[in-house]
N, CA, C, O and the ligand as a Tripos MOL2 file, in Angstrom:
@<TRIPOS>MOLECULE
protein
  249   247    63     0     0
PROTEIN
NO_CHARGES

@<TRIPOS>ATOM
      1 N          99.8430  135.5220  140.8850 N.3       1 MET1
      2 CA         98.7400  134.5280  141.2660 C.3       1 MET1
      3 C          99.1800  133.0720  141.1330 C.2       1 MET1
      4 O         100.3240  132.7650  140.7980 O.2       1 MET1
      5 N          98.1970  132.1690  141.4190 N.am      2 GLY2
      6 CA         98.7860  130.9140  141.4470 C.3       2 GLY2
      7 C          99.0600  130.1060  140.0170 C.2       2 GLY2
      8 O          98.5760  130.4270  138.9320 O.2       2 GLY2
      9 N          99.7950  129.1770  140.2240 N.am      3 ALA3
     10 CA         99.9810  128.4410  138.8240 C.3       3 ALA3
     11 C          99.0250  127.3360  138.3190 C.2       3 ALA3
     12 O          98.6290  126.3360  138.9190 O.2       3 ALA3
     13 N          98.7770  127.7260  137.1770 N.am      4 CYS4
     14 CA         97.8210  126.6920  136.5930 C.3       4 CYS4
     15 C          98.2370  126.1950  135.2920 C.2       4 CYS4
     16 O          98.2270  126.9520  134.3210 O.2       4 CYS4
     17 N          98.6040  124.9740  135.1950 N.am      5 PRO5
     18 CA         99.3160  124.1570  134.2320 C.3       5 PRO5
     19 C          98.5360  124.4960  132.9790 C.2       5 PRO5
     20 O          97.3060  124.5100  132.9410 O.2       5 PRO5
     21 N          99.3530  124.7750  131.9270 N.am      6 LYS6
     22 CA         98.4930  125.0710  130.5220 C.3       6 LYS6
     23 C          98.4940  123.8970  129.7330 C.2       6 LYS6
     24 O          97.7820  123.7170  128.7450 O.2       6 LYS6
     25 N          99.2250  123.1950  130.1490 N.am      7 ASN7
     26 CA         99.4340  121.6450  129.2830 C.3       7 ASN7
     27 C          99.8020  120.5490  130.3500 C.2       7 ASN7
     28 O         100.5990  120.7120  131.2750 O.2       7 ASN7
     29 N          99.0710  119.3680  130.0620 N.am      8 ARG8
     30 CA         98.9520  118.1970  130.9170 C.3       8 ARG8
     31 C         100.3620  117.5200  130.6700 C.2       8 ARG8
     32 O         100.6990  117.5390  129.4860 O.2       8 ARG8
     33 N         101.1900  116.9690  131.4790 N.am      9 VAL9
     34 CA        102.2890  116.1890  131.1690 C.3       9 VAL9
     35 C         101.8820  114.9950  130.7970 C.2       9 VAL9
     36 O         101.1840  114.4710  131.6660 O.2       9 VAL9
     37 N         102.0860  114.1460  129.5500 N.am     10 SER10
     38 CA        101.7660  113.0130  129.4040 C.3      10 SER10
     39 C         102.3420  111.9280  130.0130 C.2      10 SER10
     40 O         103.4710  112.0340  130.4930 O.2      10 SER10
     41 N         101.7060  110.8580  130.0650 N.am     11 LYS11
     42 CA        102.1150  109.6160  130.7840 C.3      11 LYS11
     43 C         103.7400  109.2390  130.2230 C.2      11 LYS11
     44 O         104.6350  108.8960  130.9950 O.2      11 LYS11
     45 N         103.8850  109.3560  128.9660 N.am     12 LEU12
     46 CA        105.3020  109.1340  128.3660 C.3      12 LEU12
     47 C         106.1620  110.0240  128.9800 C.2      12 LEU12
     48 O         107.2000  109.6120  129.4980 O.2      12 LEU12
     49 N         105.8110  111.3890  128.9880 N.am     13 ARG13
     50 CA        106.6990  112.4660  129.4540 C.3      13 ARG13
     51 C         107.0920  112.4680  130.7340 C.2      13 ARG13
     52 O         108.2390  112.7950  131.0410 O.2      13 ARG13
     53 N         106.0860  112.0620  131.7160 N.am     14 GLY14
     54 CA        106.1110  111.9490  133.0870 C.3      14 GLY14
     55 C         107.0220  110.9160  133.3680 C.2      14 GLY14
     56 O         107.8720  111.0590  134.2470 O.2      14 GLY14
     57 N         106.9230  109.8750  132.6920 N.am     15 ARG15
     58 CA        107.7530  108.5020  133.1380 C.3      15 ARG15
     59 C         108.9190  108.6620  132.6910 C.2      15 ARG15
     60 O         109.8740  108.2270  133.3340 O.2      15 ARG15
     61 N         109.0820  109.2790  131.5700 N.am     16 LYS16
     62 CA        110.7100  109.5270  130.9680 C.3      16 LYS16
     63 C         111.6190  110.3350  131.9250 C.2      16 LYS16
     64 O         112.8390  110.1810  131.9950 O.2      16 LYS16
     65 N         110.8050  111.3220  132.7450 N.am     17 ARG17
     66 CA        111.5020  112.1570  133.6940 C.3      17 ARG17
     67 C         111.8130  111.2130  134.8540 C.2      17 ARG17
     68 O         112.9080  111.2720  135.4130 O.2      17 ARG17
     69 N         110.9050  110.3770  135.2110 N.am     18 ARG18
     70 CA        111.0640  109.6030  136.3670 C.3      18 ARG18
     71 C         112.1110  108.4300  136.1180 C.2      18 ARG18
     72 O         112.4030  107.6070  136.9850 O.2      18 ARG18
     73 N         112.5720  108.4470  134.9990 N.am     19 THR19
     74 CA        113.5570  107.2480  134.9250 C.3      19 THR19
     75 C         114.8280  107.5670  135.4870 C.2      19 THR19
     76 O         115.7440  106.7480  135.4080 O.2      19 THR19
     77 N         115.0030  108.8190  136.1200 N.am     20 HIS20
     78 CA        115.9900  109.3810  136.6650 C.3      20 HIS20
     79 C         116.2480  109.2600  138.1110 C.2      20 HIS20
     80 O         117.2980  109.5210  138.6970 O.2      20 HIS20
     81 N         114.9190  108.7400  138.6980 N.am     21 TYR21
     82 CA        114.7200  108.5970  140.1030 C.3      21 TYR21
     83 C         115.0010  107.1310  140.3920 C.2      21 TYR21
     84 O         114.2720  106.2190  140.0010 O.2      21 TYR21
     85 N         116.1000  106.9720  141.0960 N.am     22 LYS22
     86 CA        116.5570  105.6850  141.4650 C.3      22 LYS22
     87 C         116.7520  105.3480  143.0010 C.2      22 LYS22
     88 O         117.0430  106.2460  143.7920 O.2      22 LYS22
     89 N         116.6140  104.2680  143.3350 N.am     23 ALA23
     90 CA        116.7230  103.7690  144.7190 C.3      23 ALA23
     91 C         118.3530  103.5630  144.8150 C.2      23 ALA23
     92 O         119.0960  103.1990  143.9030 O.2      23 ALA23
     93 N         118.6660  103.8590  146.0140 N.am     24 THR24
     94 CA        120.1390  103.9430  146.4010 C.3      24 THR24
     95 C         120.4530  102.5330  147.2030 C.2      24 THR24
     96 O         119.6760  102.1800  148.0900 O.2      24 THR24
     97 N         121.6170  101.7310  146.8680 N.am     25 VAL25
     98 CA        121.9010  100.7780  147.7300 C.3      25 VAL25
     99 C         122.5400  101.3250  148.9870 C.2      25 VAL25
    100 O         123.5040  102.0880  148.9120 O.2      25 VAL25
    101 N         121.9670  100.9100  150.2580 N.am     26 PRO26
    102 CA        122.5210  101.5350  151.5550 C.3      26 PRO26
    103 C         123.9540  101.0000  151.7860 C.2      26 PRO26
    104 O         124.2810   99.8460  151.5100 O.2      26 PRO26
    105 N         124.8150  101.9670  152.3360 N.am     27 THR27
    106 CA        126.3100  101.8580  152.5280 C.3      27 THR27
    107 C         126.2800  100.8600  153.7480 C.2      27 THR27
    108 O         125.6700  101.0030  154.8080 O.2      27 THR27
    109 N         127.0710   99.8330  153.3530 N.am     28 LEU28
    110 CA        127.3600   98.5840  154.5180 C.3      28 LEU28
    111 C         128.7450   98.7830  154.9040 C.2      28 LEU28
    112 O         129.6810   99.0500  154.1500 O.2      28 LEU28
    113 N         128.7740   98.5990  156.3390 N.am     29 ALA29
    114 CA        129.9610   98.5410  157.1650 C.3      29 ALA29
    115 C         130.0680   97.5880  157.9810 C.2      29 ALA29
    116 O         129.0100   97.0770  158.3490 O.2      29 ALA29
    117 N         131.3670   97.0400  158.5290 N.am     30 LYS30
    118 CA        131.7010   96.0200  159.3220 C.3      30 LYS30
    119 C         131.6480   96.6140  160.8290 C.2      30 LYS30
    120 O         132.2010   97.6830  161.0900 O.2      30 LYS30
    121 N         131.0390   95.9560  161.6800 N.am     31 CYS31
    122 CA        131.0590   96.2490  162.9360 C.3      31 CYS31
    123 C         132.3970   95.8890  163.5530 C.2      31 CYS31
    124 O         132.8810   94.7630  163.4430 O.2      31 CYS31
    125 N         133.0380   96.9950  164.2760 N.am     32 THR32
    126 CA        134.4330   96.7480  164.8370 C.3      32 THR32
    127 C         134.3420   95.8560  166.0920 C.2      32 THR32
    128 O         135.4020   95.4470  166.5640 O.2      32 THR32
    129 N         133.3610   95.5700  166.5830 N.am     33 GLN33
    130 CA        133.1770   94.7400  167.7190 C.3      33 GLN33
    131 C         133.0110   93.3360  167.4050 C.2      33 GLN33
    132 O         133.7910   92.5380  167.9240 O.2      33 GLN33
    133 N         131.9640   92.8640  166.5120 N.am     34 CYS34
    134 CA        131.6540   91.5770  166.2680 C.3      34 CYS34
    135 C         131.8860   91.0680  164.8500 C.2      34 CYS34
    136 O         131.7600   89.8890  164.5210 O.2      34 CYS34
    137 N         132.2950   92.2310  163.9100 N.am     35 PHE35
    138 CA        132.5840   91.8980  162.6110 C.3      35 PHE35
    139 C         131.3780   91.5320  161.7570 C.2      35 PHE35
    140 O         131.5170   90.8940  160.7130 O.2      35 PHE35
    141 N         130.1870   91.9410  162.2100 N.am     36 GLN36
    142 CA        129.1760   91.5700  161.2630 C.3      36 GLN36
    143 C         128.8490   92.8060  160.4550 C.2      36 GLN36
    144 O         129.1610   93.8850  160.9580 O.2      36 GLN36
    145 N         128.2350   92.7930  159.2150 N.am     37 THR37
    146 CA        128.0990   93.7960  158.4290 C.3      37 THR37
    147 C         126.4800   94.4130  158.9920 C.2      37 THR37
    148 O         125.4420   93.8220  159.2900 O.2      37 THR37
    149 N         126.9020   96.0260  158.9580 N.am     38 LYS38
    150 CA        125.8360   96.6220  159.6910 C.3      38 LYS38
    151 C         125.8030   97.9520  158.6170 C.2      38 LYS38
    152 O         126.5870   98.1680  157.6940 O.2      38 LYS38
    153 N         124.8180   98.6370  158.9800 N.am     39 LEU39
    154 CA        124.6310   99.9710  158.3100 C.3      39 LEU39
    155 C         125.4090  100.9680  158.8760 C.2      39 LEU39
    156 O         125.4630  101.2340  160.0770 O.2      39 LEU39
    157 N         126.0900  101.5850  157.8550 N.am     40 ALA40
    158 CA        127.1610  102.7970  158.4920 C.3      40 ALA40
    159 C         126.5140  103.9640  159.2650 C.2      40 ALA40
    160 O         125.3950  104.3530  158.9310 O.2      40 ALA40
    161 N         127.1510  104.5090  160.2410 N.am     41 HIS41
    162 CA        126.7990  105.2350  161.1910 C.3      41 HIS41
    163 C         125.3030  104.8740  161.9280 C.2      41 HIS41
    164 O         124.4180  105.6980  162.1580 O.2      41 HIS41
    165 N         125.2680  103.5090  162.2160 N.am     42 ARG42
    166 CA        124.2390  102.9920  163.0210 C.3      42 ARG42
    167 C         124.5670  102.0680  163.9280 C.2      42 ARG42
    168 O         125.5030  101.3020  163.7030 O.2      42 ARG42
    169 N         123.8900  102.0110  165.0100 N.am     43 VAL43
    170 CA        124.1900  100.8890  166.2260 C.3      43 VAL43
    171 C         124.1290   99.6070  165.5360 C.2      43 VAL43
    172 O         123.2570   99.3140  164.7170 O.2      43 VAL43
    173 N         125.2340   98.7430  165.9550 N.am     44 CYS44
    174 CA        125.1890   97.4300  165.2460 C.3      44 CYS44
    175 C         123.8910   96.7460  165.7980 C.2      44 CYS44
    176 O         123.5900   97.0280  166.9580 O.2      44 CYS44
    177 N         123.1570   95.9560  165.1670 N.am     45 PRO45
    178 CA        121.8910   95.2900  165.4520 C.3      45 PRO45
    179 C         122.3800   93.9750  166.0360 C.2      45 PRO45
    180 O         121.6260   93.4680  166.8670 O.2      45 PRO45
    181 N         123.3760   93.4050  165.7860 N.am     46 SER46
    182 CA        123.7680   92.0860  166.4670 C.3      46 SER46
    183 C         124.4670   92.1160  167.8480 C.2      46 SER46
    184 O         124.3520   91.1730  168.6310 O.2      46 SER46
    185 N         125.1500   93.1540  168.1120 N.am     47 CYS47
    186 CA        125.8880   93.2970  169.4950 C.3      47 CYS47
    187 C         125.4220   94.4500  170.2300 C.2      47 CYS47
    188 O         125.4780   94.4780  171.4600 O.2      47 CYS47
    189 N         124.9630   95.4020  169.5390 N.am     48 GLY48
    190 CA        124.5090   96.5350  170.1970 C.3      48 GLY48
    191 C         125.3060   97.7540  170.5510 C.2      48 GLY48
    192 O         124.9670   98.6800  171.2870 O.2      48 GLY48
    193 N         126.7370   97.5400  169.7140 N.am     49 HIS49
    194 CA        127.8770   98.5100  170.0190 C.3      49 HIS49
    195 C         127.6960   99.6910  168.9740 C.2      49 HIS49
    196 O         127.0690   99.6000  167.9180 O.2      49 HIS49
    197 N         128.2880  100.7040  169.4030 N.am     50 TYR50
    198 CA        128.6270  101.6210  168.3350 C.3      50 TYR50
    199 C         130.1000  102.3550  168.6600 C.2      50 TYR50
    200 O         130.5110  102.4830  169.8130 O.2      50 TYR50
    201 N         130.6880  102.7260  167.7160 N.am     51 ASN51
    202 CA        131.9250  103.4180  167.5780 C.3      51 ASN51
    203 C         133.1000  102.5220  168.6870 C.2      51 ASN51
    204 O         133.7350  103.0950  169.5710 O.2      51 ASN51
    205 N         133.1570  101.5850  168.5000 N.am     52 ARG52
    206 CA        134.0360  100.3530  169.2630 C.3      52 ARG52
    207 C         134.0190  100.6280  170.7140 C.2      52 ARG52
    208 O         134.5320  101.6500  171.1700 O.2      52 ARG52
    209 N         133.4540   99.7590  171.4330 N.am     53 GLY53
    210 CA        133.6850   99.6760  172.8840 C.3      53 GLY53
    211 C         132.1380  100.3980  173.7590 C.2      53 GLY53
    212 O         131.7140  100.2220  174.9010 O.2      53 GLY53
    213 N         131.6810  101.1430  172.7310 N.am     54 LEU54
    214 CA        130.4400  102.0330  173.5200 C.3      54 LEU54
    215 C         129.2380  101.1440  173.1550 C.2      54 LEU54
    216 O         128.7970  100.9810  172.0180 O.2      54 LEU54
    217 N         128.7840  100.6040  174.2760 N.am     55 LYS55
    218 CA        127.5440   99.7270  174.2930 C.3      55 LYS55
    219 C         126.3590  100.6280  174.4380 C.2      55 LYS55
    220 O         126.2880  101.3620  175.4240 O.2      55 LYS55
    221 N         125.3950  100.6240  173.4990 N.am     56 VAL56
    222 CA        124.3720  101.6460  173.3610 C.3      56 VAL56
    223 C         122.9220  100.6680  173.5720 C.2      56 VAL56
    224 O         122.0380  101.0540  174.3380 O.2      56 VAL56
    225 N         122.8120   99.5070  172.8830 N.am     57 LEU57
    226 CA        121.6910   98.7540  172.9820 C.3      57 LEU57
    227 C         121.8170   97.5130  173.6590 C.2      57 LEU57
    228 O         122.9230   96.9750  173.6210 O.2      57 LEU57
    229 N         120.8920   96.9560  174.2700 N.am     58 GLU58
    230 CA        120.9930   95.6010  175.0590 C.3      58 GLU58
    231 C         120.3800   94.7930  174.0490 C.2      58 GLU58
    232 O         119.2080   94.9320  173.7010 O.2      58 GLU58
    233 N         121.2860   93.8270  173.5130 N.am     59 VAL59
    234 CA        120.4800   92.8740  172.5750 C.3      59 VAL59
    235 C         120.0290   91.5280  173.1980 C.2      59 VAL59
    236 O         120.8170   90.9490  173.9460 O.2      59 VAL59
    237 N         119.0380   91.0920  172.9850 N.am     60 ALA60
    238 CA        118.5390   89.7520  173.4990 C.3      60 ALA60
    239 C         119.2930   88.7630  172.9480 C.2      60 ALA60
    240 O         119.4720   88.7700  171.7300 O.2      60 ALA60
    241 N         119.8130   87.8260  173.7010 N.am     61 GLU61
    242 CA        120.5660   86.3780  173.0480 C.3      61 GLU61
    243 C         119.6930   85.5600  172.8110 C.2      61 GLU61
    244 O         118.7910   85.4130  173.6350 O.2      61 GLU61
    245 N         119.7210   84.7430  171.5310 N.am     62 ALA62
    246 CA        119.0830   83.7230  171.1090 C.3      62 ALA62
    247 C         119.0470   82.5270  171.8650 C.2      62 ALA62
    248 O         118.4280   81.5490  171.4450 O.2      62 ALA62
    249 ZN        128.4270   94.2440  166.3040 Zn       63 ZN63
@<TRIPOS>BOND
     1     1     2 1
     2     2     3 1
     3     3     4 2
     4     3     5 am
     5     5     6 1
     6     6     7 1
     7     7     8 2
     8     7     9 am
     9     9    10 1
    10    10    11 1
    11    11    12 2
    12    11    13 am
    13    13    14 1
    14    14    15 1
    15    15    16 2
    16    15    17 am
    17    17    18 1
    18    18    19 1
    19    19    20 2
    20    19    21 am
    21    21    22 1
    22    22    23 1
    23    23    24 2
    24    23    25 am
    25    25    26 1
    26    26    27 1
    27    27    28 2
    28    27    29 am
    29    29    30 1
    30    30    31 1
    31    31    32 2
    32    31    33 am
    33    33    34 1
    34    34    35 1
    35    35    36 2
    36    35    37 am
    37    37    38 1
    38    38    39 1
    39    39    40 2
    40    39    41 am
    41    41    42 1
    42    42    43 1
    43    43    44 2
    44    43    45 am
    45    45    46 1
    46    46    47 1
    47    47    48 2
    48    47    49 am
    49    49    50 1
    50    50    51 1
    51    51    52 2
    52    51    53 am
    53    53    54 1
    54    54    55 1
    55    55    56 2
    56    55    57 am
    57    57    58 1
    58    58    59 1
    59    59    60 2
    60    59    61 am
    61    61    62 1
    62    62    63 1
    63    63    64 2
    64    63    65 am
    65    65    66 1
    66    66    67 1
    67    67    68 2
    68    67    69 am
    69    69    70 1
    70    70    71 1
    71    71    72 2
    72    71    73 am
    73    73    74 1
    74    74    75 1
    75    75    76 2
    76    75    77 am
    77    77    78 1
    78    78    79 1
    79    79    80 2
    80    79    81 am
    81    81    82 1
    82    82    83 1
    83    83    84 2
    84    83    85 am
    85    85    86 1
    86    86    87 1
    87    87    88 2
    88    87    89 am
    89    89    90 1
    90    90    91 1
    91    91    92 2
    92    91    93 am
    93    93    94 1
    94    94    95 1
    95    95    96 2
    96    95    97 am
    97    97    98 1
    98    98    99 1
    99    99   100 2
   100    99   101 am
   101   101   102 1
   102   102   103 1
   103   103   104 2
   104   103   105 am
   105   105   106 1
   106   106   107 1
   107   107   108 2
   108   107   109 am
   109   109   110 1
   110   110   111 1
   111   111   112 2
   112   111   113 am
   113   113   114 1
   114   114   115 1
   115   115   116 2
   116   115   117 am
   117   117   118 1
   118   118   119 1
   119   119   120 2
   120   119   121 am
   121   121   122 1
   122   122   123 1
   123   123   124 2
   124   123   125 am
   125   125   126 1
   126   126   127 1
   127   127   128 2
   128   127   129 am
   129   129   130 1
   130   130   131 1
   131   131   132 2
   132   131   133 am
   133   133   134 1
   134   134   135 1
   135   135   136 2
   136   135   137 am
   137   137   138 1
   138   138   139 1
   139   139   140 2
   140   139   141 am
   141   141   142 1
   142   142   143 1
   143   143   144 2
   144   143   145 am
   145   145   146 1
   146   146   147 1
   147   147   148 2
   148   147   149 am
   149   149   150 1
   150   150   151 1
   151   151   152 2
   152   151   153 am
   153   153   154 1
   154   154   155 1
   155   155   156 2
   156   155   157 am
   157   157   158 1
   158   158   159 1
   159   159   160 2
   160   159   161 am
   161   161   162 1
   162   162   163 1
   163   163   164 2
   164   163   165 am
   165   165   166 1
   166   166   167 1
   167   167   168 2
   168   167   169 am
   169   169   170 1
   170   170   171 1
   171   171   172 2
   172   171   173 am
   173   173   174 1
   174   174   175 1
   175   175   176 2
   176   175   177 am
   177   177   178 1
   178   178   179 1
   179   179   180 2
   180   179   181 am
   181   181   182 1
   182   182   183 1
   183   183   184 2
   184   183   185 am
   185   185   186 1
   186   186   187 1
   187   187   188 2
   188   187   189 am
   189   189   190 1
   190   190   191 1
   191   191   192 2
   192   191   193 am
   193   193   194 1
   194   194   195 1
   195   195   196 2
   196   195   197 am
   197   197   198 1
   198   198   199 1
   199   199   200 2
   200   199   201 am
   201   201   202 1
   202   202   203 1
   203   203   204 2
   204   203   205 am
   205   205   206 1
   206   206   207 1
   207   207   208 2
   208   207   209 am
   209   209   210 1
   210   210   211 1
   211   211   212 2
   212   211   213 am
   213   213   214 1
   214   214   215 1
   215   215   216 2
   216   215   217 am
   217   217   218 1
   218   218   219 1
   219   219   220 2
   220   219   221 am
   221   221   222 1
   222   222   223 1
   223   223   224 2
   224   223   225 am
   225   225   226 1
   226   226   227 1
   227   227   228 2
   228   227   229 am
   229   229   230 1
   230   230   231 1
   231   231   232 2
   232   231   233 am
   233   233   234 1
   234   234   235 1
   235   235   236 2
   236   235   237 am
   237   237   238 1
   238   238   239 1
   239   239   240 2
   240   239   241 am
   241   241   242 1
   242   242   243 1
   243   243   244 2
   244   243   245 am
   245   245   246 1
   246   246   247 1
   247   247   248 2
@<TRIPOS>SUBSTRUCTURE
     1 MET1         2 RESIDUE 1 A MET
     2 GLY2         6 RESIDUE 1 A GLY
     3 ALA3        10 RESIDUE 1 A ALA
     4 CYS4        14 RESIDUE 1 A CYS
     5 PRO5        18 RESIDUE 1 A PRO
     6 LYS6        22 RESIDUE 1 A LYS
     7 ASN7        26 RESIDUE 1 A ASN
     8 ARG8        30 RESIDUE 1 A ARG
     9 VAL9        34 RESIDUE 1 A VAL
    10 SER10       38 RESIDUE 1 A SER
    11 LYS11       42 RESIDUE 1 A LYS
    12 LEU12       46 RESIDUE 1 A LEU
    13 ARG13       50 RESIDUE 1 A ARG
    14 GLY14       54 RESIDUE 1 A GLY
    15 ARG15       58 RESIDUE 1 A ARG
    16 LYS16       62 RESIDUE 1 A LYS
    17 ARG17       66 RESIDUE 1 A ARG
    18 ARG18       70 RESIDUE 1 A ARG
    19 THR19       74 RESIDUE 1 A THR
    20 HIS20       78 RESIDUE 1 A HIS
    21 TYR21       82 RESIDUE 1 A TYR
    22 LYS22       86 RESIDUE 1 A LYS
    23 ALA23       90 RESIDUE 1 A ALA
    24 THR24       94 RESIDUE 1 A THR
    25 VAL25       98 RESIDUE 1 A VAL
    26 PRO26      102 RESIDUE 1 A PRO
    27 THR27      106 RESIDUE 1 A THR
    28 LEU28      110 RESIDUE 1 A LEU
    29 ALA29      114 RESIDUE 1 A ALA
    30 LYS30      118 RESIDUE 1 A LYS
    31 CYS31      122 RESIDUE 1 A CYS
    32 THR32      126 RESIDUE 1 A THR
    33 GLN33      130 RESIDUE 1 A GLN
    34 CYS34      134 RESIDUE 1 A CYS
    35 PHE35      138 RESIDUE 1 A PHE
    36 GLN36      142 RESIDUE 1 A GLN
    37 THR37      146 RESIDUE 1 A THR
    38 LYS38      150 RESIDUE 1 A LYS
    39 LEU39      154 RESIDUE 1 A LEU
    40 ALA40      158 RESIDUE 1 A ALA
    41 HIS41      162 RESIDUE 1 A HIS
    42 ARG42      166 RESIDUE 1 A ARG
    43 VAL43      170 RESIDUE 1 A VAL
    44 CYS44      174 RESIDUE 1 A CYS
    45 PRO45      178 RESIDUE 1 A PRO
    46 SER46      182 RESIDUE 1 A SER
    47 CYS47      186 RESIDUE 1 A CYS
    48 GLY48      190 RESIDUE 1 A GLY
    49 HIS49      194 RESIDUE 1 A HIS
    50 TYR50      198 RESIDUE 1 A TYR
    51 ASN51      202 RESIDUE 1 A ASN
    52 ARG52      206 RESIDUE 1 A ARG
    53 GLY53      210 RESIDUE 1 A GLY
    54 LEU54      214 RESIDUE 1 A LEU
    55 LYS55      218 RESIDUE 1 A LYS
    56 VAL56      222 RESIDUE 1 A VAL
    57 LEU57      226 RESIDUE 1 A LEU
    58 GLU58      230 RESIDUE 1 A GLU
    59 VAL59      234 RESIDUE 1 A VAL
    60 ALA60      238 RESIDUE 1 A ALA
    61 GLU61      242 RESIDUE 1 A GLU
    62 ALA62      246 RESIDUE 1 A ALA
    63 ZN63       249 GROUP 0 **** ****
């Protein structure tokens, strides 16, 4: 049958457990086309290239 918690987890206990939950810093890589920093395994947002020479996105020039 279904689970029915016998004891309520206190504010302190719940918070103590959640101290291990951490936000991770995203991995940054340099674009091989324009040498700007970009997220790894993502299309470069400044030139629209992926995996050197492969143009995937059309980026509007400022
Ligand atoms: Zn780029």
